[in-house]
N, C-alpha and C positions, 0 to 999 in steps of 0.2 A: 504494500500500500504506500502510495506516494505521501510524503510529508505535506501537511497543510501549509500553504505559503504564508510567510510572515507578513502581516499588513501593519504598517506603521499607523498609530492613532493620529488623529488631527491634534493640533495644539489645544491645550486645555486651559481655560480661563475660569478662575474662581471669583464669583460675584457675591458680595454682601449687599443685600437690599431688602426692601419691604415688598410685600405682595400688592398687586393692583388687580382687582377683579375684571377691569376692562382690558387688561393686557396692553394698555396704551403706554404705561410707564412701569417703573419698578422692576422687580425680578423677572416678570414675564417679558417685559421689553428687552431686558438684557439677554434672556435666553434666545428670543427671536433674532436679535441683532448678531449675537455671537455665532449662532448656527448659520445665519445668512452669509456671514463672512468666513465660513469654513472652519470654525473652531467648535470644540466640544464644551458646552457650558457646564460648570459645576456651581452649586449654589449653597449659600448659607443664609437662610431667611432671618431677617432681623426684626420684622414686625408684620402684623396683619392690619390691613386697612379696610375701611368701608368707604368706597368712593365710586363715582361714576365719571362720565366724561366732562362734567361741569366742575367738580371739585371733590375735596376730601372731607368726609363727615366725621370720621372717627379713626383713631390709630391706637393699636394695642401692641406695645413692644414685647418681644419675646424675652425670656430670662437670659441674661448674659452668658450663663454657663452653657445653655443650649446653643447659643450662637457660636461660641468658641468650639464646642464639641462637634457641631456640624462641620466646621471648617477643618478641624484637626483630623477628623475621620477620613476626609478625602485627601488631605495633604499627606497623610501617612500611607496612602494607598496608591496615589496617582501623581505623575509629574505635572506641576502647574507652571504654565509659561507666563502668566500675568494675573494680577489682582485687579478687580474693579470694585469700588465702594460707592454706594449710593446712599439712600436714606437709612440712617442707623438706628433711630428710634429712642435712644436714651444715652445718658452719660455712661452708664454701666456698660452698655454695648460698645461704645467707643473705646473704653478702656480694654475690654475683652478683645476687640478686633486689633487694637494697637499692639497688644501683647502677642497675638498670634502672628501678625505680619512681621513683627520685629525678629522672629525666629527665622525668617526667610528674606534677609536683606538683599539678596541678589535677584529676587523676583520683582519686575517692574510693577508699580502700583499706580493706578489711575483713580483719582478721587473726584467724584462729582458732588460738590457740596450742596445738597438739596436742602434749601432753607424754607421754601414755601411752595404751595401748589400754584398752578397757573391762575387760579381764581384769587389767590392771595392768602389762602389758609396757612397759618403758621405751623410749621412742622418741626421746629426746633425751639429750644429755650436759649437764653443767653449763656447759661451754664454749658449747654451742649456746644455752642459755638466756641466757647473758651476751651473746651475739651478737644474739639476738632483741631484747633490751632495749636494746642499744647502737645497733643499726643499723636496726631495723624499727619498733619501737614509736613512735619519734619521727615516723614518716611515716604513722602509722595514723589513719584516720578513726574507725573503730569497732573496738575490741578486744573479743573475745567469750569470755573464759575462764569455765569453771565455777568454783565456789567453791574447789575444791581447787587448780586452776591459778592462780587469783587470789592465793591465799595463798603459793603457791610462787614466783610471779613477783615478788611485792611484799615478801616477808619478807627480812630480813637473815640470810642463812645463817650468818654468823659470830657472830650473837647468838642463843643458844638461848632467851633470854627474850623475843625479839621475836615476839609473836603478835598481829598487827594484826587489827582487825575488818575485815569486808568493806568497810565504808565507807572505812576508812583505806587498805586495799589499793587501792581505786579512786582515791583521792586521790593516792597515790604513783605509780600508773601514769599518771595524767593529768599529774602533775608531770614525768614522763619525756618528755612531748611528744605523746601521743595525744589526740585531741579528745574521744572518748566511750568509756566502758567499760560493756559490758553483762555483768553477772555473773549467771550462771544458777544456780538453786538446786536442781538435781536431787539433789545430794549432801547437802543439808541436811535435817534431820528435819521432819516435819509432813505433814498430809494434802494440802497444796497445794504446788506448785512455785512459788516466788516468784522472778521475774527482775527485776533492778533495773538501770535505765539511769542512769548517772552522767555529768555534764558538769562543766565547771570550777566551776560554781556549786553542785554537789551533786547530789541526786537529781532526775532529770527525769521519771521514770516508774517505777512499780512495778506489775508485772502478775502476777496470780495465776492459776494454771491447775490444774485437778484433777489430782492425781497418778495416773498410769496404772500399772497393774500390769506387771510384767515388766522386763527389761533390754534396752536398745536399742543397736544398733550403727550409728553414723553420725548421731546426733541433732545433734551439734555442727557437723558438716559441713553438714547440711541447714540449720540455723539461719543460719550465717554466709553461705552461698550465697544463701539467701532474702533476707537483708538486702541483700546486694550487688545482687540482682535488683531489689528494690523501689527502691533508690536509683537504679539505672540507668534505671528506669522514670519517675523524676522525683519520687519521694516525699521529703519531708523526713525528717530522722533519726528523730524520735520516731514518725512514722507508719510508716516503713520497718521499724523495730524491732518495732512492734506487729503489723504485717501479717505479718512473717516468723515471729513467734512463733505466730500463728494457723495459718499454713500448716504449720509444724513440728508443732504439737500434733495437728492432724488427720492428718498423715502418720504420726505415732506411734500415734494411736488406731486407725488402719486398718492398723497394722503386721502383719507376718506372720513366722512362724518357719520358714524353709525348711530349716534344718539342725539341728544338735544344740546350737548355742550361742544367741546373742542373737537377738532379734527385729530385723527390718529395717524401716525406715520405708517406707511406700508413698507415694512422691511423686506418683504418678498416681492417687491416690484419687478425685480430682474427675472423672477420665475414666470410671472404673468406676461412680461414682455416676450419671453421665449415662447410661451404657449401661443400667444397671439401671432407671432411670426411664422408659426408652423401651420396655422389655419389656412 
């Protein structure tokens, strides 16, 4: 009997995130994105949410030990090529995740600092923001805040006159220990969305995308997961960030509105395009 051929597994990415029943954002969005970009998703659930396409109505964090145990179980069994962190749920979860990832300093970490829903529902406390900055940002390879999140993370809350530019926000966040900061410009005015990648030396890339109509649920999750996937596939940081933006933009362009709230990205747009071309 011939030996069974050895098949190399796809790159594996471990995502820490909360559930979203709509699959527009959260851990379901991460799974869809990672799979669409050729990676095998591994998951550590941080919280359960009650939400629809309009907003988040309730959030129940999981016990921090459960979060850590989920991650360690797969880390001790399978090779992980990248970490992606989204909504964490509690200060205790932040501490648990920070301890887990600190044991794997060579694995790139992509942190999407989810602070609020698209409707504006607060998803973090000030203590959680302080914990993120203190325990996770220093371990982060690529931080992916939108402009509102960047200002909130980098500004001195005690100083009402502190209104740093986005460039200064990036510099402050990098000074806290992360390697790269990608600030997305969806919330900034203009006919184009300008996303800027910063490193220790300043601006590394500035990409411009036509602004799409409508409001989208899960665009940040998609972008951060796509960066993690591209890095796991072996791309350098600048290329990974560019490729992830392209994937996200086309996912949004092909987005659909299944309910009464925001549009959802179609992370499988490429599969439907292929199907249509064969008709």
